[in-house]
C-alpha positions in Angstrom: 0.3 0.2 -0.1 1.4 3.2 -1.0 2.7 5.7 1.9 2.4 9.3 0.6 4.6 12.1 2.3 2.6 12.9 5.1 -0.1 14.5 3.0 -2.9 15.0 5.8 -6.8 14.3 4.1 -8.3 18.2 3.0 -10.4 20.3 5.0 -14.2 20.1 4.3 -14.7 23.7 5.2 -15.8 24.3 1.9 -19.1 22.2 1.5 -21.2 24.3 1.2 -24.4 21.3 2.7 -24.3 18.2 4.6 -26.8 15.1 3.5 -27.2 12.5 6.5 -24.8 14.0 9.2 -23.8 16.6 11.0 -20.5 18.8 9.4 -17.3 16.5 10.4 -14.8 17.5 11.2 -10.9 16.3 12.2 -12.3 15.1 15.8 -14.9 14.0 14.7 -12.5 11.4 12.0 -9.5 11.2 14.8 -8.7 7.8 15.5 -11.5 6.6 12.2 -9.6 5.3 8.8 -11.9 7.7 6.6 -12.8 6.4 2.2 -13.8 9.5 0.2 -16.1 9.5 -3.2 -16.4 11.9 -4.7 -19.1 11.5 -7.3 -21.3 13.0 -9.4 -24.9 12.1 -9.7 -24.9 11.6 -13.6 -21.7 10.1 -13.6 -22.2 6.1 -14.6 -18.8 5.4 -13.6 -19.4 6.1 -10.4 -22.8 4.7 -10.1 -21.6 1.4 -10.9 -18.9 1.5 -8.5 -21.4 2.7 -6.4 -22.6 -0.9 -5.0 -18.8 -1.4 -4.4 -18.2 2.1 -2.0 -22.0 1.1 0.0 -20.8 -2.6 0.6 -18.1 -1.4 1.7 -20.0 1.1 4.7 -21.5 -1.5 5.9 -19.0 -3.7 5.8 -16.9 -2.1 7.6 -18.3 0.5 10.2 -18.0 -1.2 12.7 -14.5 -1.8 12.1 -14.2 1.6 12.5 -14.5 2.6 8.5 -15.7 6.1 7.9 -17.2 6.7 4.3 -17.6 10.5 3.5 -19.3 10.9 -0.2 -18.7 14.1 -2.4 -20.7 15.0 -4.2 -19.1 17.4 -7.0 -21.3 18.7 -9.8 -20.9 18.1 -13.1 -23.3 19.5 -14.9 -25.5 22.9 -14.2 -28.9 21.3 -12.7 -26.4 18.9 -10.7 -26.4 21.0 -8.0 -29.9 21.2 -7.0 -29.5 20.1 -3.1 -32.6 17.9 -3.5 -31.8 15.5 -6.7 -28.2 15.0 -4.5 -30.9 13.7 -0.9 -33.3 11.6 -4.3 -29.4 10.4 -5.9 -28.9 9.3 -2.1 -31.7 7.6 -1.1 -32.4 6.0 -5.2 -28.9 4.4 -4.2 -29.2 3.1 -0.5 -26.7 6.3 0.2 -26.5 6.7 4.4 -23.4 7.2 5.3 -22.5 11.2 5.6 -22.2 13.7 2.1 -20.5 16.3 1.8 -22.7 18.9 -1.4 -19.6 20.7 -2.7 -21.2 22.7 -5.2 -18.5 25.0 -5.4 -15.5 22.8 -6.1 -14.0 24.0 -3.2 -13.2 20.3 -1.8 -12.4 19.4 -5.8 -9.8 22.0 -5.5 -8.2 20.5 -2.5 -8.0 17.2 -3.3 -6.2 18.6 -6.2 -9.0 16.5 -8.2 -9.8 15.9 -11.6 -12.3 12.8 -11.6 -15.7 10.9 -11.3 -15.4 9.0 -9.2 -12.2 8.8 -6.8 -11.2 7.1 -3.9 -9.1 8.6 -1.2 -8.3 6.2 2.1 -6.6 7.7 5.0 -5.6 6.3 8.3 -6.4 6.4 11.7 -4.1 9.7 12.2 -6.1 11.7 8.7 -2.9 10.4 6.5 -3.9 9.9 2.8 -2.1 6.3 1.5 -3.6 5.6 -0.5 -6.0 6.3 -3.9 -7.7 6.0 -7.1 -9.9 7.3 -9.8 -11.6 5.4 -12.2 -13.8 2.5 -12.0 -12.0 -1.1 -11.2 -9.2 -2.2 -9.6 -12.2 -3.5 -6.6 -10.3 -6.3 -4.9 -7.2 -4.0 -3.7 -9.0 -1.4 -2.6 -10.9 -3.2 -0.5 -7.7 -4.6 1.1 -6.1 -0.8 1.6 -9.3 -0.8 3.6 -8.6 -4.1 5.9 -5.3 -2.8 5.9 -5.7 0.5 7.6 -8.8 -1.1 9.5 -6.8 -3.5 10.6 -9.1 -6.4 9.6 -8.1 -9.4 7.7 -11.2 -11.9 6.4 -12.6 -12.2 3.0 -14.2 -9.9 0.4 -17.9 -8.3 0.5 -19.9 -9.7 -2.4 -21.2 -8.2 -4.6 -23.4 -7.6 -8.1 -24.5 -4.4 -9.6 -27.9 -3.9 -11.0 -30.0 -1.4 -13.8 -27.3 1.2 -13.9 -25.5 0.4 -11.2 -24.0 -3.2 -13.4 -20.7 -3.6 -15.0 -19.9 -3.3 -18.5 -19.6 -5.7 -21.2 -16.0 -3.7 -21.5 -15.3 -6.7 -24.2 -18.3 -5.2 -26.6 -18.0 -1.8 -25.4 -16.8 0.0 -28.7 -18.3 3.9 -28.4 -16.7 6.0 -25.7 -19.5 8.5 -23.3 -20.1 11.8 -26.3 -20.6 15.4 -24.9 -23.8 16.7 -27.1 -23.4 20.4 -26.4 -21.7 22.5 -28.2 -18.6 23.8 -26.0 -17.5 20.1 -25.1 -18.5 18.1 -28.5 -15.8 17.1 -31.1 -19.8 16.1 -33.7 -21.9 19.0 -34.5 -25.1 17.8 -35.4 -25.3 20.3 -39.1 -23.0 21.3 -41.7 -24.5 24.4 -41.0 -22.6 25.6 -38.7 -25.5 26.4 -35.7 -24.2 28.4 -32.9 -24.5 28.9 -29.5 -28.5 29.7 -28.8 -29.3 29.0 -31.9 -32.6 27.7 -33.5 -32.2 25.8 -35.8 -34.0 23.1 -37.6 -32.0 20.3 -38.3 -32.9 16.3 -39.9 -31.3 13.3 -39.3 -29.2 11.5 -41.9 -30.4 8.1 -43.8 -27.8 6.4 -42.0 -25.2 7.4 -38.8 -21.2 6.4 -39.4 -20.0 4.5 -36.6 -20.0 6.9 -33.1 -21.7 9.5 -34.3 -25.2 11.3 -33.2 -27.6 13.8 -35.2 -30.7 15.9 -34.3 -34.1 16.2 -35.7 -36.4 18.6 -35.1 -36.4 22.1 -34.0 -33.5 22.5 -31.1 -30.9 24.9 -29.7 -27.1 24.1 -29.1 -26.3 25.5 -25.3 -22.2 24.3 -24.1 -22.8 21.3 -22.2 -26.1 20.5 -24.2 -29.0 20.9 -27.4 -33.0 21.5 -25.9 -36.0 20.5 -27.6 -37.6 24.0 -27.8 -40.7 23.1 -30.7 -42.4 19.5 -29.5 -41.5 16.6 -31.4 -37.6 16.5 -31.7 -35.0 14.1 -32.0 -31.6 12.2 -30.7 -29.9 9.8 -33.1 -26.9 7.8 -32.1 -25.6 5.7 -33.2 -23.1 3.1 -30.9 -21.0 -0.4 -29.9 -21.7 -1.9 -26.7 -24.7 -3.5 -24.2 -26.2 -0.3 -23.0 -26.3 3.1 -23.3 -27.1 5.7 -21.5 -28.4 9.4 -21.8 -27.8 12.5 -19.3 -31.1 14.4 -18.9 -33.6 17.1 -17.9 -36.2 20.0 -18.6 -36.4 22.8 -18.6 -40.8 22.1 -19.4 -43.0 22.7 -16.0 -44.2 18.9 -17.0 -42.6 15.4 -17.2 -42.0 15.1 -20.3 -43.3 11.8 -22.9 -40.7 10.0 -25.1 -40.2 7.3 -27.0 -36.6 5.7 -28.2 -36.3 2.5 -31.1 -33.5 0.7 -31.9 -33.0 0.6 -35.5 -36.0 1.8 -36.6 -38.4 -0.5 -34.3 -39.6 -1.0 -30.3 -36.9 -2.6 -27.8 -38.3 -5.4 -26.7 -36.4 -7.1 -24.4 -33.7 -4.7 -25.3 -35.5 -2.0 -23.9 -33.0 -0.5 -20.9 -34.7 0.3 -17.0 -36.4 3.4 -17.9 -37.6 2.6 -21.3 -40.3 0.0 -21.1 -40.4 -3.0 -23.6 -43.4 -0.7 -26.6 -40.3 2.0 -25.9 -41.8 4.3 -23.6 -40.7 6.5 -20.9 -40.8 9.9 -19.3 -38.9 12.5 -18.7 -39.2 14.0 -14.9 -36.1 14.6 -13.4 -32.3 15.3 -14.5 -30.1 12.0 -14.1 -28.7 9.9 -16.7 -31.2 7.6 -18.1 -31.1 3.8 -19.1 -32.3 3.4 -22.7 -31.1 0.6 -24.2 -30.0 -3.6 -22.5 -28.8 -5.6 -25.0 -29.7 -9.7 -24.2 -28.8 -11.2 -27.6 -25.5 -11.2 -29.0 -23.8 -7.5 -28.8 -23.5 -5.2 -31.8 -23.6 -1.9 -33.1 -27.7 -0.6 -32.8 -28.7 3.0 -34.2 -30.9 4.6 -31.0 -33.4 7.0 -31.4 -34.8 8.7 -28.3 -37.7 11.3 -29.5 -39.4 13.0 -26.8 -42.9 14.7 -27.7 -42.6 18.2 -25.7 -40.2 20.7 -26.1 -38.3 21.4 -22.9 -36.0 18.5 -23.0 -32.3 18.6 -22.5 -30.0 16.2 -23.7 -26.0 16.6 -22.1 -23.7 13.1 -22.7 -24.6 9.7 -23.8 -22.7 7.2 -21.5 -22.7 3.0 -22.8 -21.7 -0.2 -20.5 
């Protein structure tokens, strides 16, 4: 286990709020091994990691482990404290969560990643760190070493959006849709910031490309449907396809998903039924596709039936 140069765990003084706990300071943490998990609720990599962090919290709290989640938002709507509380409930998170809306804790840790894990010993010294998914066995062994515990590893199985990715067949990277983060524009007409333009889907999309149909505005981190009805299409190679969504409209927005022009059937994601129907209610990551047959590249089309839908990024698994 790496030993840092007597680097103490940074302070949580920059927190804007705490969930599941009163604010915790050095006096509350001294004598405990601490695992800090930096996350944001739309991050698919964190969603697939969270079953392990949750299991470690439950398995080792009686041995002195304190897990602290640090929620640092990526997208603007993730600053909503009610959204953080809702995400904590949905993921059965009962350990303390720091709300880091100003990125002060993120900066104190000099962090650059979602998710990130930081491990400290009973003296508050950083002993290990890990960024991204994976390395679960080693991370749990680090926890055991810090606690002076030796026993079998916890058994973890992620379900729904928490299911581990099918890395063997994953051929499409995370795909951002806003004009500041995407490396692709949905048309060749040079639509710019806040321009409302009409788009049409091409007859066929190249692999790992996306396109729009209907009247949309391109914003720095999202595309926004300005008139009903409008669609987003993406051709991908993966078992699972997700889309981060929020809404400007006051009412929920129904949507319909097609895979290669047909209803998804048994390949529907957890947020869609077999016919392809779903509803955009809260800002979060929506699982649209989960292939149960042989994984191959497919074209996903999601059509929103009311204006106000905002789409941020596709992620795959």
